[in-house]
C-alpha positions as CSV (number, residue, x, y, z in Angstrom):
1,M,160.3,21.2,135.2
2,D,162.8,23.0,137.4
3,S,166.3,21.9,136.6
4,H,166.4,20.9,140.5
5,L,163.5,18.6,140.1
6,K,165.1,17.1,136.9
7,E,168.2,16.3,138.7
8,L,166.2,14.3,141.3
9,E,163.9,12.4,138.9
10,L,167.2,11.6,137.1
11,L,168.6,10.3,140.0
12,N,165.5,9.0,141.6
13,P,166.1,5.6,143.7
14,W,162.8,4.3,142.9
15,F,163.7,2.4,139.5
16,D,159.9,1.3,139.0
17,K,157.8,1.1,135.7
18,L,160.8,1.7,133.3
19,P,160.6,2.2,129.8
20,Y,162.5,-1.1,129.5
21,Q,161.0,-3.7,126.3
22,W,162.2,-7.6,127.6
23,E,159.4,-9.4,125.4
24,N,161.7,-12.0,123.9
25,L,163.4,-12.3,127.4
26,T,160.5,-14.1,128.8
27,N,161.3,-16.9,126.8
28,Y,164.3,-17.8,128.6
29,G,164.1,-19.0,132.6
30,T,161.6,-19.6,134.8
31,T,158.9,-17.4,137.0
32,V,159.4,-17.4,140.3
33,S,157.4,-15.6,143.3
34,F,158.8,-14.5,146.8
35,K,157.0,-12.8,149.8
36,K,157.7,-9.9,151.3
37,N,161.4,-9.1,153.3
38,E,162.2,-12.6,151.6
39,T,165.9,-12.5,150.3
40,V,166.3,-12.8,146.3
41,F,170.2,-13.4,146.9
42,H,173.3,-12.2,149.5
43,Q,175.9,-9.8,149.3
44,N,179.0,-11.6,147.4
45,D,177.5,-14.7,146.6
46,H,178.1,-16.4,143.2
47,G,175.8,-14.6,140.7
48,E,174.2,-17.8,138.8
49,Y,171.3,-15.5,137.9
50,V,169.7,-12.3,136.5
51,Y,166.3,-11.0,137.3
52,L,163.6,-9.6,135.9
53,V,161.0,-7.9,137.8
54,K,157.5,-8.3,136.2
55,K,155.5,-7.6,139.8
56,G,156.6,-5.7,142.9
57,R,159.7,-4.2,144.1
58,V,162.8,-5.5,145.6
59,R,165.1,-3.3,147.4
60,L,168.8,-3.1,146.7
61,F,171.7,-3.0,149.9
62,L,174.8,-3.3,151.5
63,I,175.7,-4.6,154.7
64,S,178.4,-3.5,156.7
65,P,181.4,-5.7,158.7
66,A,179.3,-4.5,161.9
67,G,175.8,-5.9,160.4
68,E,174.3,-2.0,159.3
69,E,172.1,-2.3,155.9
70,K,172.9,0.8,153.4
71,A,170.1,0.8,150.8
72,L,171.2,1.9,147.3
73,A,167.7,1.3,145.2
74,I,164.7,-0.1,144.7
75,V,164.2,-1.5,141.4
76,G,159.8,-2.5,139.9
77,E,158.4,-3.4,137.4
78,N,161.0,-4.2,133.9
79,G,163.8,-3.3,136.0
80,I,166.4,-6.1,136.0
81,L,168.4,-7.7,139.4
82,G,171.9,-9.4,139.1
83,E,173.3,-7.9,136.3
84,C,176.0,-7.0,138.1
85,S,177.0,-10.5,138.1
86,L,177.6,-10.5,134.4
87,S,181.4,-8.8,135.6
88,Q,184.6,-12.0,135.3
89,D,184.2,-12.5,138.9
90,S,180.6,-13.1,138.6
91,R,179.3,-12.3,142.2
92,Y,176.2,-9.9,143.2
93,S,177.6,-6.7,144.3
94,T,174.6,-6.0,146.8
95,S,172.3,-8.1,148.9
96,A,168.1,-8.1,147.5
97,I,165.4,-8.3,149.7
98,C,161.8,-7.8,148.6
99,A,160.2,-4.6,149.6
100,S,156.6,-6.2,148.5
101,A,155.3,-9.8,147.1
102,V,157.4,-9.8,144.1
103,I,157.0,-11.9,140.5
104,L,160.4,-12.3,139.0
105,K,161.7,-14.0,136.0
106,K,165.0,-16.0,136.8
107,I,167.1,-16.1,134.0
108,S,170.9,-18.4,134.3
109,R,173.9,-15.9,133.4
110,R,174.8,-18.1,130.6
111,D,171.4,-17.7,129.0
112,F,170.9,-13.8,129.5
113,I,174.4,-13.3,128.1
114,S,173.9,-15.8,124.9
115,F,169.6,-13.5,125.1
116,I,171.7,-9.7,124.9
117,S,174.5,-10.9,122.6
118,Q,171.8,-11.8,120.0
119,E,169.9,-9.2,120.8
120,P,171.7,-5.8,120.9
121,D,169.0,-3.8,121.9
122,F,168.9,-5.4,124.9
123,I,172.3,-4.5,125.5
124,F,172.0,-1.0,125.8
125,Q,168.9,-1.6,127.9
126,T,171.2,-3.5,130.3
127,L,174.0,-0.8,129.8
128,D,170.9,2.0,130.7
129,M,170.4,0.6,133.6
130,I,173.4,-0.2,134.9
131,T,174.8,3.3,134.3
132,K,171.3,4.2,136.3
133,K,172.2,2.6,139.4
134,Y,176.2,4.0,138.8
135,R,175.0,7.4,138.7
136,L,173.0,7.0,142.0
137,L,175.8,5.6,143.9
138,C,177.7,8.4,143.0
139,S,175.3,10.9,144.0
140,Q,174.8,9.0,147.2
141,S,178.3,9.3,148.1
142,L,178.5,13.0,147.4
143,Q,175.0,13.3,149.6
144,L,176.8,11.7,152.0
145,S,180.0,13.6,152.2
146,Y,178.8,17.3,151.5
147,M,175.1,17.4,152.4
148,K,172.9,18.3,155.4
149,S,169.9,15.6,156.3
150,L,167.8,17.9,155.7
151,P,168.1,18.4,152.1
152,R,168.6,15.2,151.5
153,I,164.7,14.0,153.5
154,S,162.9,16.7,151.4
155,A,165.2,15.4,148.2
156,L,163.8,12.4,148.9
157,L,160.1,12.6,149.7
158,I,160.0,14.6,146.4
159,Q,161.5,11.6,144.5
160,L,158.4,9.8,146.4
161,S,156.0,11.7,144.7
162,Q,158.0,11.4,141.3
163,K,156.7,7.9,141.4
164,Y,153.9,7.2,143.6
165,S,152.1,10.0,143.8
166,E,148.0,11.8,143.4
167,K,147.5,15.8,142.5
168,I,145.7,17.2,144.7
169,D,145.7,20.7,143.3
170,D,148.5,22.9,141.5
171,K,150.7,22.5,144.7
172,K,149.7,19.8,147.1
173,V,150.4,15.6,146.1
174,Q,149.8,13.5,148.1
175,L,152.0,10.0,148.2
176,T,150.3,7.0,148.0
177,I,153.3,4.7,148.8
178,Q,154.1,4.2,153.3
179,F,157.3,3.9,154.1
180,T,159.3,3.5,157.8
181,Q,161.6,6.3,159.0
182,Q,164.3,3.4,159.3
183,E,163.4,2.5,155.8
184,M,164.2,5.8,155.1
185,A,167.2,6.3,157.5
186,N,168.6,2.7,155.5
187,L,168.4,4.6,152.3
188,L,169.9,7.7,153.3
189,G,172.5,6.6,155.2
190,T,171.6,8.6,158.4
191,T,169.6,7.5,161.2
192,R,166.5,6.6,162.4
193,V,166.5,9.7,164.8
194,T,167.8,12.0,162.4
195,V,164.8,11.3,160.5
196,A,162.2,11.3,163.1
197,K,163.5,14.7,163.6
198,N,163.8,16.1,160.4
199,I,160.1,14.8,159.8
200,K,158.4,16.2,162.7
201,W,160.5,19.7,162.0
202,L,159.0,19.8,157.9
203,E,155.5,18.8,160.1
204,D,155.6,21.4,162.1
205,Q,156.7,23.8,159.0
206,N,153.6,22.8,157.4
207,Y,156.0,21.5,154.5
208,I,154.0,18.4,154.9
209,I,151.1,17.0,157.0
210,K,150.3,13.3,157.4
211,K,147.1,12.2,156.5
212,G,145.6,8.8,157.1
213,K,148.6,6.4,156.3
214,F,149.9,8.8,153.3
215,Y,151.4,12.3,153.7
216,V,150.9,14.9,151.8
217,I,153.0,17.7,150.4
218,N,151.8,20.5,151.1
219,D,153.9,22.8,147.9
220,L,156.4,20.7,145.8
221,A,158.2,24.2,144.7
222,E,158.3,25.1,148.7
223,L,159.6,21.6,149.6
224,N,162.1,22.0,146.6
225,E,163.8,25.1,147.5
226,L,164.6,23.3,150.7
227,A,165.9,20.1,148.9
228,N,168.2,22.2,146.7
229,D,169.5,23.7,150.1
230,Q,173.0,21.9,150.1
231,L,175.6,24.0,151.5
232,D,176.6,22.4,155.1
């Protein structure tokens, strides 16, 4: 795999179907369900619970003083939420809202700490999840400071394809997940107008096409070259 594609996969904001094993954790807490767009917790709330995602996807985001949203990551199956509350001040660093219908395992902060203290292997899984989110935050900060919008949008399309796509041929893939331009804008820290303009340019230049409700990337290698153009 191309080194830049590997880097994009490493910094993918979609944490879904993660290769973690949480079997013993399911003996703790209760199973809860949420509908799409329901809030799981709010930024700066006291962190009473840690959540294990059993099914669906949850979007983590920050809210500015002006009420603007900056999405950080989308956490899916086998991911955990609220582990930031394990710090001394025990508050949630982000808000969490359901991007789809969701089933979660809700574990008290005390029980989660007790669990990982008895099961050292799970400490490493928790640290790995925290590290992935930290690495992603660092990358997003760098991109916001130095990268143009077109490479960032191209990179995000590739990252989507790494998690949710079907191969058509050696070059083409079709995305299997729908997204709005506003959702992409929130994740990239830009405006919907900027996303719309760049998506149209990508379509006009035949990098992507819309097929029904889903986008097709015509040539992953060519889109990757565009995503790798990081000069401002």
